[in-house]
Structures are given as structure tokens and as C-alpha cells.
C-alpha positions as CSV (number, residue, x, y, z in Angstrom):
1,M,-100.8,-130.9,-143.6
2,F,-104.6,-131.3,-143.5
3,A,-104.8,-132.0,-147.3
4,Y,-102.0,-134.6,-146.9
5,I,-103.9,-136.3,-144.1
6,V,-107.2,-136.4,-146.1
7,R,-105.4,-137.7,-149.1
8,R,-103.7,-140.5,-147.1
9,V,-107.0,-141.4,-145.4
10,V,-108.8,-141.7,-148.8
11,I,-106.0,-143.9,-150.1
12,G,-106.2,-146.0,-147.0
13,V,-109.9,-146.5,-147.4
14,V,-109.4,-147.5,-151.0
15,L,-106.7,-150.0,-150.0
16,L,-109.0,-151.5,-147.4
17,I,-111.8,-152.0,-150.0
18,V,-109.3,-153.7,-152.4
19,M,-108.0,-155.8,-149.5
20,S,-111.5,-156.9,-148.6
21,L,-112.1,-158.0,-152.2
22,V,-108.8,-159.9,-152.4
23,T,-109.5,-161.6,-149.0
24,F,-113.0,-162.6,-150.1
25,L,-111.7,-164.1,-153.4
26,L,-109.0,-166.0,-151.5
27,F,-111.2,-167.4,-148.8
28,F,-114.6,-167.9,-150.5
29,S,-113.8,-168.8,-154.1
30,G,-111.9,-172.0,-153.4
31,A,-113.0,-175.5,-153.5
32,F,-113.9,-175.5,-149.8
33,D,-117.6,-175.2,-149.0
34,P,-118.2,-172.8,-146.1
35,A,-121.8,-173.8,-145.8
36,R,-120.9,-177.4,-145.2
37,N,-118.5,-176.4,-142.5
38,A,-120.9,-174.0,-140.9
39,C,-123.6,-176.6,-140.9
40,G,-121.6,-179.2,-139.0
41,K,-120.1,-182.6,-139.5
42,V,-123.3,-184.5,-140.0
43,C,-125.6,-182.6,-142.3
44,S,-128.0,-183.6,-145.0
45,P,-127.9,-181.9,-148.4
46,A,-131.1,-180.1,-147.5
47,Q,-129.5,-178.7,-144.3
48,I,-126.4,-177.6,-146.2
49,E,-128.6,-175.8,-148.8
50,Q,-130.6,-174.1,-146.0
51,T,-127.4,-173.0,-144.3
52,S,-126.0,-171.7,-147.5
53,K,-129.1,-169.7,-148.2
54,A,-129.3,-168.3,-144.6
55,L,-125.7,-167.1,-144.7
56,G,-125.8,-165.9,-148.3
57,Y,-123.2,-168.4,-149.6
58,D,-125.5,-169.4,-152.4
59,K,-125.0,-166.0,-154.1
60,P,-122.1,-165.0,-156.4
61,I,-118.8,-164.0,-154.8
62,L,-119.1,-160.3,-155.9
63,T,-122.7,-160.1,-154.5
64,Q,-121.5,-161.5,-151.2
65,W,-118.7,-159.0,-151.2
66,G,-121.1,-156.1,-151.9
67,S,-123.3,-157.3,-149.0
68,F,-120.3,-157.5,-146.8
69,L,-119.3,-153.9,-147.5
70,G,-122.9,-152.9,-146.9
71,G,-122.8,-154.6,-143.5
72,I,-119.7,-152.6,-142.6
73,A,-121.5,-149.4,-143.5
74,T,-125.0,-150.0,-142.1
75,G,-124.9,-153.4,-140.2
76,R,-126.7,-156.6,-141.0
77,D,-129.2,-159.1,-139.6
78,Y,-128.5,-162.8,-139.6
79,P,-129.7,-165.1,-141.1
80,L,-129.4,-163.0,-144.2
81,D,-132.4,-164.6,-146.0
82,K,-135.5,-162.7,-145.2
83,S,-137.8,-165.7,-145.4
84,V,-135.5,-167.6,-143.0
85,R,-135.6,-164.7,-140.5
86,E,-139.4,-164.5,-140.7
87,A,-139.8,-168.2,-140.2
88,N,-137.4,-168.2,-137.2
89,P,-137.6,-164.8,-135.5
90,E,-136.1,-166.1,-132.3
91,L,-132.8,-167.0,-134.1
92,V,-132.3,-163.5,-135.6
93,T,-129.0,-161.8,-134.6
94,H,-128.3,-158.2,-135.3
95,C,-124.7,-157.2,-136.2
96,A,-124.2,-153.5,-135.8
97,A,-122.0,-151.5,-138.1
98,P,-119.2,-152.0,-138.8
99,C,-120.4,-155.6,-139.2
100,L,-117.5,-158.0,-140.2
101,G,-119.7,-161.1,-140.5
102,Y,-121.2,-164.0,-138.6
103,S,-119.4,-167.1,-137.4
104,M,-121.7,-170.1,-137.7
105,V,-118.9,-172.2,-136.1
106,N,-119.0,-170.1,-132.9
107,T,-122.7,-169.1,-133.4
108,D,-121.7,-165.5,-132.8
109,T,-120.9,-162.3,-134.7
110,V,-117.3,-161.7,-135.7
111,N,-117.6,-158.3,-134.1
112,H,-118.3,-159.9,-130.7
113,L,-115.4,-162.4,-131.1
114,L,-113.0,-159.6,-132.0
115,K,-114.3,-157.3,-129.2
116,S,-113.3,-159.9,-126.6
117,A,-109.9,-160.6,-128.2
118,I,-108.8,-157.1,-129.1
119,P,-108.2,-155.7,-125.6
120,I,-105.9,-158.7,-124.8
121,S,-103.7,-158.3,-127.9
122,F,-103.8,-154.5,-127.6
123,S,-102.6,-154.6,-124.0
124,I,-99.8,-157.1,-124.7
125,A,-98.6,-155.1,-127.7
126,L,-98.8,-151.7,-125.9
127,V,-96.8,-152.7,-122.8
128,A,-94.3,-154.6,-125.0
129,F,-94.0,-151.6,-127.2
130,V,-93.1,-149.3,-124.2
131,F,-90.6,-151.9,-123.0
132,W,-88.8,-152.4,-126.2
133,I,-88.7,-148.7,-127.3
134,I,-87.3,-147.5,-124.0
135,G,-84.9,-150.4,-123.7
136,G,-83.8,-150.4,-127.3
137,L,-83.1,-146.7,-127.4
138,L,-81.4,-146.7,-124.0
139,F,-79.1,-149.5,-124.8
140,G,-78.5,-148.2,-128.3
141,I,-77.5,-144.8,-127.0
142,I,-75.2,-146.3,-124.4
143,A,-73.6,-148.5,-127.0
144,A,-73.1,-145.6,-129.4
145,M,-71.6,-143.4,-126.7
146,T,-69.2,-146.1,-125.7
147,K,-68.3,-147.3,-129.2
148,G,-65.6,-149.9,-129.3
149,S,-65.6,-150.4,-125.5
150,F,-66.3,-153.6,-123.6
151,L,-69.8,-152.3,-122.7
152,D,-70.5,-151.6,-126.4
153,R,-69.5,-155.1,-127.4
154,G,-71.4,-156.6,-124.5
155,I,-74.7,-154.8,-125.5
156,V,-74.2,-155.9,-129.2
157,G,-73.4,-159.5,-128.1
158,F,-76.5,-159.8,-125.8
159,S,-78.6,-158.2,-128.5
160,L,-77.6,-160.9,-131.0
161,I,-78.4,-163.6,-128.4
162,F,-81.9,-162.4,-127.7
163,Y,-82.6,-161.7,-131.3
164,A,-81.6,-165.3,-132.2
165,F,-83.7,-166.8,-129.4
166,P,-87.1,-168.1,-130.5
167,T,-89.9,-166.2,-128.8
168,F,-91.6,-169.3,-127.4
169,V,-88.3,-170.4,-125.7
170,I,-88.1,-167.0,-123.9
171,G,-91.7,-167.2,-122.9
172,L,-91.4,-170.8,-121.6
173,L,-88.3,-169.9,-119.6
174,L,-90.0,-166.9,-118.0
175,L,-93.1,-168.8,-117.3
176,R,-91.3,-171.8,-115.7
177,F,-88.6,-170.0,-113.6
178,V,-89.9,-166.4,-113.0
179,A,-93.5,-167.4,-112.4
180,I,-93.6,-171.0,-111.3
181,R,-90.3,-171.8,-109.6
182,W,-89.2,-168.4,-108.2
183,G,-92.6,-166.9,-107.7
184,I,-91.5,-163.4,-108.6
185,F,-94.7,-163.0,-110.7
186,Q,-97.9,-165.0,-110.4
187,L,-99.1,-167.1,-113.3
188,P,-100.3,-164.5,-115.9
189,V,-104.1,-164.3,-116.3
190,Y,-105.5,-161.4,-118.2
191,V,-107.3,-158.8,-116.0
192,P,-109.1,-155.9,-117.8
193,L,-107.6,-152.5,-117.2
194,T,-110.9,-151.1,-116.1
195,Q,-111.3,-153.8,-113.4
196,N,-107.9,-153.5,-111.8
197,P,-105.1,-151.4,-113.4
198,S,-102.4,-152.8,-111.1
199,L,-103.3,-156.5,-111.8
200,W,-103.7,-155.6,-115.5
201,F,-100.1,-154.4,-115.7
202,T,-98.5,-157.1,-113.5
203,N,-100.1,-159.9,-115.4
204,L,-98.9,-158.4,-118.7
205,V,-95.2,-158.1,-117.6
206,L,-94.0,-161.6,-118.5
207,P,-95.9,-161.8,-121.9
208,S,-94.7,-158.3,-122.8
209,I,-91.1,-159.0,-121.8
210,T,-91.2,-162.1,-124.0
211,L,-92.0,-159.9,-127.0
212,A,-90.0,-156.9,-126.0
213,L,-86.7,-158.8,-125.6
214,F,-86.8,-159.8,-129.3
215,Y,-87.7,-156.4,-130.6
216,M,-85.5,-154.6,-128.0
217,A,-82.4,-156.5,-129.3
218,G,-83.1,-155.4,-132.9
219,Y,-83.8,-151.8,-132.0
220,A,-80.7,-151.5,-129.8
221,R,-78.5,-152.5,-132.7
222,M,-80.3,-150.3,-135.2
223,S,-80.4,-147.2,-132.9
224,R,-76.7,-147.7,-132.2
225,T,-76.0,-147.9,-136.0
226,F,-78.2,-144.8,-136.8
227,I,-76.7,-142.7,-134.0
228,I,-73.1,-143.5,-135.1
229,E,-74.0,-142.7,-138.7
230,S,-75.7,-139.4,-137.7
231,S,-72.7,-138.4,-135.6
232,G,-70.7,-137.9,-138.8
233,E,-73.2,-135.4,-140.4
234,D,-72.1,-131.8,-140.9
235,Y,-74.7,-130.3,-138.6
236,V,-73.5,-132.6,-135.7
237,R,-69.9,-131.6,-136.3
238,T,-70.9,-128.0,-136.4
239,A,-72.8,-128.3,-133.1
240,K,-69.8,-130.1,-131.5
241,A,-67.5,-127.3,-132.7
242,K,-69.7,-124.7,-131.1
243,G,-69.1,-126.4,-127.8
244,V,-72.4,-128.4,-127.3
245,K,-71.8,-131.1,-124.7
246,R,-71.9,-134.7,-125.5
247,V,-75.2,-135.8,-123.9
248,P,-77.2,-132.8,-125.3
249,L,-75.6,-133.3,-128.7
250,I,-76.8,-136.9,-128.9
251,L,-80.2,-136.3,-127.4
252,K,-81.0,-133.1,-129.3
253,H,-79.3,-133.5,-132.6
254,T,-78.0,-137.0,-133.3
255,L,-80.9,-139.0,-131.9
256,R,-83.6,-136.9,-133.5
257,A,-82.2,-137.7,-137.0
258,A,-81.8,-141.4,-136.1
259,L,-85.4,-141.6,-134.9
260,T,-86.8,-141.2,-138.4
261,P,-86.2,-144.8,-139.7
262,L,-86.9,-146.2,-136.2
263,V,-90.3,-144.6,-136.1
264,T,-91.2,-146.2,-139.4
265,M,-90.3,-149.7,-138.1
266,A,-91.8,-149.1,-134.7
267,G,-95.2,-148.1,-136.2
268,L,-95.4,-151.1,-138.5
269,D,-94.2,-153.5,-135.8
270,L,-96.8,-152.2,-133.3
271,A,-99.5,-152.5,-136.0
272,I,-98.5,-156.2,-136.6
273,L,-98.5,-157.0,-132.9
274,L,-101.9,-155.5,-132.5
275,G,-103.1,-158.2,-134.9
276,G,-102.0,-160.8,-132.4
277,A,-98.8,-162.1,-131.0
278,I,-99.7,-165.7,-131.9
279,I,-96.8,-167.6,-130.2
280,T,-96.8,-165.5,-127.0
281,E,-100.5,-165.7,-126.6
282,D,-100.4,-169.4,-127.0
283,V,-97.6,-169.8,-124.4
284,F,-99.3,-167.8,-121.8
285,S,-102.9,-168.9,-122.7
286,F,-104.1,-165.4,-123.5
287,H,-107.1,-165.6,-125.8
288,G,-106.3,-162.6,-128.0
289,L,-106.4,-162.1,-131.7
290,G,-103.4,-164.4,-132.4
291,L,-104.9,-167.4,-130.7
292,L,-108.3,-166.6,-132.2
293,A,-106.7,-166.7,-135.7
294,V,-105.1,-170.0,-135.0
295,T,-108.3,-171.6,-133.7
296,S,-110.4,-170.1,-136.5
297,N,-107.9,-171.5,-139.1
298,S,-108.0,-175.0,-137.5
299,R,-111.8,-174.9,-137.5
300,Q,-112.0,-173.4,-141.0
301,D,-114.0,-170.5,-139.7
302,L,-113.7,-168.3,-142.8
303,P,-115.8,-165.2,-141.7
304,T,-113.6,-164.8,-138.5
305,L,-110.4,-165.1,-140.5
306,V,-111.7,-162.5,-143.0
307,G,-112.5,-160.2,-140.1
308,I,-109.0,-160.6,-138.5
309,V,-107.2,-160.0,-141.8
310,L,-109.2,-156.8,-142.4
311,L,-108.6,-155.6,-138.9
312,L,-104.9,-156.2,-139.1
313,S,-104.8,-154.4,-142.5
314,T,-106.6,-151.5,-140.9
315,F,-104.0,-151.3,-138.1
316,V,-101.1,-151.4,-140.6
317,I,-102.6,-148.6,-142.8
318,V,-103.4,-146.4,-139.8
319,A,-99.9,-146.9,-138.5
320,N,-98.4,-145.9,-141.8
321,I,-100.5,-142.6,-141.8
322,I,-99.5,-141.8,-138.2
323,V,-95.8,-142.5,-139.0
324,D,-95.8,-140.3,-142.0
325,I,-97.4,-137.4,-140.0
326,L,-94.8,-137.9,-137.2
327,Y,-92.0,-137.5,-139.7
328,A,-92.7,-133.8,-139.9
329,F,-92.4,-133.4,-136.1
330,I,-89.3,-135.6,-135.7
331,D,-87.2,-134.4,-138.7
332,P,-87.6,-130.7,-139.6
333,R,-86.2,-131.5,-143.1
334,V,-89.5,-133.4,-143.9
335,R,-92.4,-131.3,-145.2
336,L,-95.6,-133.2,-145.9
337,D,-97.1,-130.5,-148.1
């Protein structure tokens, strides 16, 4: 088990290094001049050249990439050029490791921008994950146990409806009716967990339900299908012949086998959501990673976009490693070594 984890971590680090190079080539080797955008709308050629030198854009792409990796390992000081730092010591900004760059558009480090956005996206994704996993499995089990009944057809039908609904429509409906017209919940405003856990949760209910309904619909249908398929396996029929009752049979035998593909999808879906639920954050005006990515793209803030891409890649890779490890605990037929 330990050797497997070490091997997967090493592969993940290599993938992140390759991803950082590909991202750099995509964002910084195009026709767009990042120094001109960082300088501002009205800049003289001398100012653009000075900005390019201060941020290291005058160097070759591979050199910039090497400096970027060095900043992740040890941190960096901005401006990058030593002579510029010495001439303007009051403008020096230190970016601690792992440093993901400096946004001249926001005049702040990418680390600080991500630090303020990550808790919001993480909170929405975490609460939505709990909602859709519990709801999806619960409705999937009920539908599988009542296969062919009116209740089964109703659950499948409503799952199709919610799966087909655009996320922004669900969010706008919840915002207009549940929060504004009926007043069941107040207008969502993000409150940090450390400040007030109760307000943190209540303000996340509507954004999380907006995401959870879409995913819950898909997971209910999939869990129903997997449970019905697993019910035909030999070990399930053997347990049934031994007199195991229906509910313990589904929970202990059938559901455990059905969880294996669901865990894979849940881990990847959660990792993607941690990168920012763009539409949901926009509807509820939550300034998380998704909204940060949209604004950075519209303002052509390349360093911030690179940081978000690498952060999302890290989430996905870590989620894959965790999912693979969980396989051995969920399904005894899987042996990692």
C-alpha cells in the first residue's frame, strides 16, 4: 500500500510539472503581450519594456517556466529584476512558497488572490457534495428496492427533469422565490466558517442545493442502475439464499459493490467543483475561484489564470490518488499492491 501511494504521488508531481509547462506554453507563447496588458491601457514603449523586465517577460519561455518552478519551491520577490527592486525597495513584494506568480492587473500575488477565493469555492463544493451524495444514494436505493413501481418511475422522472435543467435556472428560481419572495432563507452572503459556523452553513444552503440537484439527479440514476446490476451477482444470490434480509443485503453486499464506480465519479466531480462552480458563484455573487477565473480571463490576467489551472490540476490529481486508495477499502476484490 505504501509503495503504491509513493508511486502515485511521484507520478502526480510529474504530471503537475508537465501541466505547468503546457500551461505556460499556451498562455505565454501566443501573440498576446502580457507586459502591455500588465502595464495598462496607456503606456509608452519604455514603460512596457520596464514592466516586461520587472516581471521577467523579456526572458525566453523556458527560462520563465524554470523561474516559476523555482518560485513554487522557494518563493520569489517581485519585481523579478534585481536592479528594479534596488531602485524601488518600497515596491518589493515577497511571494512565499509555493509562489504561483504575481498579478500586475490586481497588483497582488496570485497566492493572495487564491487564498481569498479558495475557502468560498471549497465551502460550496463540500456542502453540495454532502447533499448530492446522501440524496443520490438514498433515492437510488429507494428506486432500486421498488424497481418498476410508481415510486421508482417518479424518482427516475424527477431525476431526468433536474438533470436537464440548467444550473443557473435552478439558482435563479431558488434565489427569487426561496430567498426573496418567501423569505425562507436570507440572501446568501458568504460568512467564514471560523467567524460563525451557523451562518456559514445557512448561507451556503441555496448555492449548494443549486449544484447538488444536478449531481444528485445523475447519482440517483447511476446508483439505481449499479445496485440493480449488482443484485444479479452470484454472491448476492448466495447471501439471499442464506436468508439475509433485504435491507442488510442491499446495504452490506449490493451497495458496497455499486459504490466502486460511484466513488470514482464523486472524487473527480468534487475536484472539479473545488476549482470553482462558475455559474453558481456568478448567480449568488460568491467571489470564489470560478468567478475569479471569469474576471481574470476578461481582464487577460495570465498569471492568475495559470495559478487557477495548476490549482485545479492539483485537485484532480489528488482526488484520483484518494479514489484509488479508497477502492481497496470499499471493494475487497481490489488489491493495490
